[in-house]
C-alpha positions in Angstrom: 25.6 13.4 -16.6 25.6 16.5 -14.2 25.0 16.4 -10.8 21.6 17.7 -11.3 20.5 15.1 -13.6 21.9 12.4 -11.1 20.0 14.0 -8.6 16.6 14.5 -10.4 16.8 11.0 -11.7 17.7 9.5 -8.0 15.7 7.0 -6.0 15.2 9.7 -3.3 13.7 12.5 -5.9 11.7 9.7 -7.6 10.1 8.5 -4.3 9.3 12.5 -3.6 8.1 13.0 -7.5 6.0 9.9 -6.6 4.8 11.1 -3.4 3.4 14.5 -4.7 1.8 12.9 -7.8 -0.2 10.8 -5.4 -1.2 13.5 -2.9 -2.4 15.6 -6.1 -4.2 12.5 -7.7 -6.1 11.8 -4.1 -6.4 16.0 -4.0 -8.3 15.9 -7.3 -10.2 13.0 -6.3 -11.3 14.4 -2.9 -12.0 18.1 -4.0 -14.0 17.2 -6.8 -16.6 14.5 -4.5 -16.8 16.5 -1.4 -15.9 20.4 -2.5 -12.2 22.6 -2.5 -13.6 23.2 1.6 -15.1 20.1 2.2 -12.4 17.4 1.7 -9.9 17.6 4.8 -6.2 17.6 4.5 -6.3 14.4 6.5 -8.7 12.9 4.3 -6.2 13.2 1.3 -3.2 12.0 3.4 -5.1 8.9 3.7 -6.4 8.7 0.3 -2.8 8.9 -0.7 -1.5 6.1 1.6 1.0 8.7 3.4 1.6 8.0 6.9 3.9 10.6 7.0 1.8 13.4 9.0 4.0 16.1 7.3 4.2 15.0 3.8 1.6 17.0 2.7 2.7 20.3 4.2 6.1 19.4 3.0 5.1 19.3 -0.8 2.3 22.0 -0.8 2.6 23.9 2.5 -1.3 24.5 3.0 -4.4 23.3 1.2 -4.0 26.6 -1.0 -1.0 25.2 -2.1 -2.6 21.8 -2.9 -5.2 23.5 -4.9 -2.7 25.3 -6.8 -0.7 22.2 -7.7 -4.1 20.2 -8.8 -4.4 23.4 -10.9 -1.3 23.9 -12.3 -1.2 20.3 -13.2 -4.0 21.3 -15.9 -4.1 24.8 -16.8 -0.8 24.9 -19.0 -2.5 22.4 -21.4 -5.5 24.5 -21.4 -3.9 27.5 -22.2 -1.5 25.8 -24.9 -4.4 24.6 -26.8 -6.2 28.0 -26.2 -3.3 30.4 -27.4 -3.2 27.9 -30.8 -7.0 28.5 -31.1 -6.8 32.1 -30.6 -3.4 32.7 -33.3 -5.5 30.8 -35.8 -8.7 33.2 -35.6 -6.3 36.1 -35.8 -4.3 34.5 -38.5 -7.7 34.3 -40.4 -8.8 38.0 -40.5 -12.5 36.9 -39.7 -14.6 38.3 -37.2 -16.7 35.4 -35.8 -18.2 35.5 -32.3 -18.4 31.4 -32.2 -15.1 30.6 -33.0 -13.9 32.5 -30.2 -16.6 30.7 -28.4 -15.3 27.7 -29.3 -11.8 29.3 -28.0 -13.2 29.3 -24.6 -14.9 26.1 -24.6 -12.9 23.5 -26.4 -9.3 23.8 -24.3 -11.3 22.9 -21.5 -13.8 20.2 -22.8 -10.5 18.3 -24.0 -10.5 17.9 -20.1 -13.2 15.4 -20.3 -10.9 12.6 -22.2 -7.9 12.9 -19.7 -7.8 9.9 -17.9 -5.4 11.9 -15.2 -7.7 13.9 -13.2 -9.0 15.6 -16.6 -12.8 15.0 -15.4 -12.2 16.2 -11.9 -10.4 19.4 -12.6 -13.6 20.3 -14.5 -15.3 20.1 -11.2 -13.0 21.4 -9.0 -12.7 24.5 -11.3 -16.4 25.1 -12.0 -16.8 25.3 -8.1 -14.3 27.9 -7.9 -16.0 30.3 -10.4 -19.4 29.6 -9.6 -18.9 29.9 -5.5 -20.9 33.5 -4.1 -17.5 34.9 -4.2 -15.8 33.5 -7.0 -12.1 32.9 -6.5 -11.5 34.1 -10.5 -7.6 34.8 -9.3 -7.3 31.2 -8.7 -8.2 30.3 -12.0 -7.3 33.2 -14.1 -3.7 33.6 -13.7 -1.3 36.6 -15.0 -0.3 34.8 -18.0 -3.8 32.9 -18.4 -4.9 32.7 -22.2 -8.2 33.9 -21.0 -6.8 37.5 -20.9 -6.0 37.7 -25.1 -9.5 35.7 -25.5 -11.0 38.5 -23.4 -9.5 41.4 -25.4 -10.7 39.7 -28.5 -14.1 39.4 -27.8 -14.8 42.2 -26.2 -15.3 44.4 -29.4 -17.8 42.1 -30.8 -20.1 42.5 -27.1 -22.5 45.3 -26.5 -21.0 47.9 -24.3 -23.3 47.0 -21.4 -22.1 43.5 -21.9 -18.7 44.4 -21.1 -18.8 47.2 -18.9 -22.4 46.6 -16.3 -23.2 42.9 -17.1 -19.6 41.2 -17.2 -21.0 38.7 -20.1 -17.4 36.9 -20.6 -17.1 35.8 -17.2 -20.8 34.9 -17.2 -19.9 32.8 -20.7 -17.1 31.2 -18.5 -19.2 30.5 -15.5 -21.6 28.8 -17.5 -19.6 26.7 -19.9 -17.6 25.5 -17.0 -20.5 24.7 -15.0 -21.8 22.8 -17.9 -18.6 20.5 -18.5 -18.5 20.1 -14.4 -21.8 18.3 -14.9 -20.7 16.6 -17.7 -17.6 15.3 -15.7 -19.4 14.2 -12.9 -21.2 11.7 -14.9 -20.4 8.6 -16.7 -18.0 8.9 -19.4 -19.7 9.2 -22.9 -18.0 7.4 -25.9 -18.2 10.8 -27.8 -19.0 14.5 -26.3 -18.3 16.4 -29.9 -22.4 16.8 -29.9 -22.5 18.2 -26.3 -19.5 20.1 -27.0 -20.9 21.8 -29.7 -24.0 22.4 -28.6 -21.9 24.1 -25.6 -20.5 26.3 -28.2 -23.4 27.4 -29.8 -25.1 28.2 -26.2 -22.2 30.4 -25.0 -22.1 32.1 -28.9 -25.8 33.3 -28.0 -25.0 33.9 -24.4 -21.9 36.8 -25.3 -24.4 38.0 -28.6 -27.2 38.2 -26.5 -28.5 41.9 -26.5 -29.5 44.4 -23.5 -33.2 44.3 -24.0 -35.5 47.6 -23.7 -36.4 46.6 -20.2 -32.7 45.6 -18.9 -31.6 49.3 -20.5 -34.7 50.9 -18.7 -34.2 49.5 -15.5 -30.2 50.1 -16.0 -30.8 53.9 -16.6 -33.1 54.4 -13.6 -30.5 52.7 -11.4 -28.1 54.8 -12.4 -24.4 55.5 -11.2 -23.9 54.1 -7.6 -27.5 53.1 -7.5 -29.0 56.5 -7.9 -32.1 56.8 -9.9 -31.8 58.8 -12.9 -34.8 61.5 -14.7 -36.0 59.5 -17.5 -35.3 60.4 -20.7 -37.4 61.7 -23.9 
């Protein structure tokens, strides 16, 4: 056994890992219940049974570090599931907007059945994405599976949907809000019908055409909000 392996399995190392995991679980519960800004760090330490005043700072630094640890616990599994679905989509050679909507929804919806903080994770992410100024960069990191998903969806949408109205982000916000509401309620025996209908709705949202009225208002606004002369 190497020195590294000995250290990794030492009682001290296991205790540190247990402390870190306990703090993350307490943060999941309180961030979901009170909001990312509403739960105090002292509350989280008390909920984790930590009497050491510096334990949280030692492991995470600050609130942002703790939030990052919560997301890092769950996002890799979400990304891995989505990457599989996107590879299957590309390998199929078909063009199907609902399949891409499913690739957005299904990996996140799987967290409804995750007993280790999955439902709390859904509520936390929905809050981050549905703020007046969304914290997108916190959820959609550099290696996120959302980037290839956006690339594959873009050719299937109206130009205005991607360049002006950001329909892909709207679909993300909507799906996460619906999943968070589901997660906040009592666990259900089966979420398949709910998830399938959510995919239907996300598909419709992505495919929604730009109406004549919306196009006219967009034209009147013009670049940088300046009214444009009417076209003939």
